[in-house]
N, C-alpha and C positions, 0 to 999 in steps of 0.2 A: 406746457402745449398753451396755442393761444384759444382764445374763448371762443372764437368762429369755427376752431378745429376741433374744440370740445364738441360744441353742440352739434356739429355733422357725424360725429361719431356714435354720441348719443340717440341722435335720429336715427343712424344706419342701424344699431344695435336694436332698435324700440323696432324698426322695422321687419330686421331679418327674424327677430322673435316672435312678430305677426304672422308671419308667413307660409301658411300650411306645409307642413314638411313634404318631401318627394314620396310618392307612395304610399302614405299614409292613409287613405281612403282604402287601398287593397290590401292593405297588411290585416283584415279582419280576420281574427281565425275561425268566425262563424259567419255560414249565410245568415243572411237578413231572413225574415220569415216569408217574406215575397217570395222567394229561392223556388216554392213551388211553380208560381207560373210562368217561370222560364220556360217550360216546355212549350208556351204558345209563341216565344218570338221567332219571328222568322215573315216570308212572304206567302201568301195563303191564296191560293185561287180554286173557284170551282163554281157550282150551283146549289141551287135551294128553291125552295117553294113556299109559297104563303097561301093558307085556304083560311078564308075570311069570310063570313055572311053568305055561304056556298058556292064564292067562286073561288079558283084556285089560281095561281099566278106563277109562272117559272122565272127565276132571277138567275142572274150570272154574277156574282160575288168576286171580290177580290180583298181580303182584310192584310194588314202589317201590323204587328207586333212588335215592339221592342223595350228594353229593358228603360225604367224609369227614375228618378228621384234616387240616383246613384246606389239603383240596386233594388229599393225599398218598394218598387211597382213595377207594372207591367204594363204598356200604354198600347193599346189599338186603335186602329181606323179602320173601319167596313164600308167600303160602299160598294152602290149593286143596282142593278137595274133590270127592268124585267123586259122578256124578251119583246113585247108587244111594245115597246117604246113608252110606254105611260106613266109607270111609276121608277121612283129612283128613292132608293134605300140609300141612308147616312148614318154610322154611328162609330162613338168614340165612347169607349173602354177605358177605365183604369182599375187594375185589380192589386189589391192589397191587402196586407194583414193587419191589424191592433196588434201591437207589441205586448199589450198589458193584458188583455183579453184574450188573443189567440184567434180571434175571429175575421174571417176573410170576407171582405168586400169584393162588390163588382159595380163601381159606378157608370151607369150606362147613360149619354145624351144621346138623343135621334134626331134628324132633321124634321121630325113634326115635334118637337117640343118635350115627349117621352123623358122625363129623367127619373131615373131609375135608382135607388142603395139596394142590390140582392146582398143576401147573407148567404156566404159560398161554405161549401164542405167537400172536403176530399173524399170519395169514395174506391180508395188506391190510390194507385200513383198514376193512372189513366183515365180517372173519369171524374169530371167535377161536379160539382149538384148545385143549382144557384137557388134562390125562393125570394120574392119579393111580393108585397101585401099592400093592398091601398083601396081604399072607399072611392065608389064613380057613383056620383048621383044616388047617395043612399045604398048603393049592393055593395058586398064583399068579393072584391077583386083579388086575384091569385096569378103570376106568373113563373113558372116551374119551368127550368133551363136543365138540360143535360148536357155537356162538352165528353164526348168520349176519345180519345185517341186509341185508335184502332191500331196502328201503326206508327214506326215513327215518323212519318211525315201524311198522314190521314187525320184528320178531323171531320168526326161527326156532329153533329148539333141536331139538338129539337128543344124549342120552346115552346111552352103551350100555355096561353091564357083562360082563364077560366072567371066567370061571372055567377057570382051565387054557385057555386061550383060544378058548372057547367060550363064546356068547352066553347070558345069562342074563335079562336085562331089558332092557328101551330105553323109555324115557322120552322122548318128545317131543310138541311143540306149536307152535305160533305164538302170537305174544303183539301187540297193537295199543297202540303209544304213545297217551295219551289218549283210551282210547274207553271 
């Protein structure tokens, strides 16, 4: 065999050995820990309201969720605008589970710069509860969120933010999948 031919054969064998095997990623025998969040995947539309500082605004909402990181996460984007045309909501959410501790996380970033790492617990197969705590101007703050899938295609949500144990804002609503 010529030196060049042996070199090409060695390179080809090396490259072939380094290529991922077809279907290897899908041959996993167990689902990733984030599989519980797959119920959120899809295209959701609906309405919600924000109550803050004695004011209430009605919003039209659109949320899209899909599997991410080869099934180890669910990525959602939510956009909304109030019916008065004065406010816009935009949020990007990433749901996942730390495989070492089993702790669920919901990382959220909004168009106002809020960045939260909520700790998530499932209360049965249809209800997700999330909590985030922080300090703002020396005061203890807390956000508690409940997402409830009341039917295969209906998602109810309620987010309550408290300052020093007193409710300061509520964001709630209902979304329908595929509407």
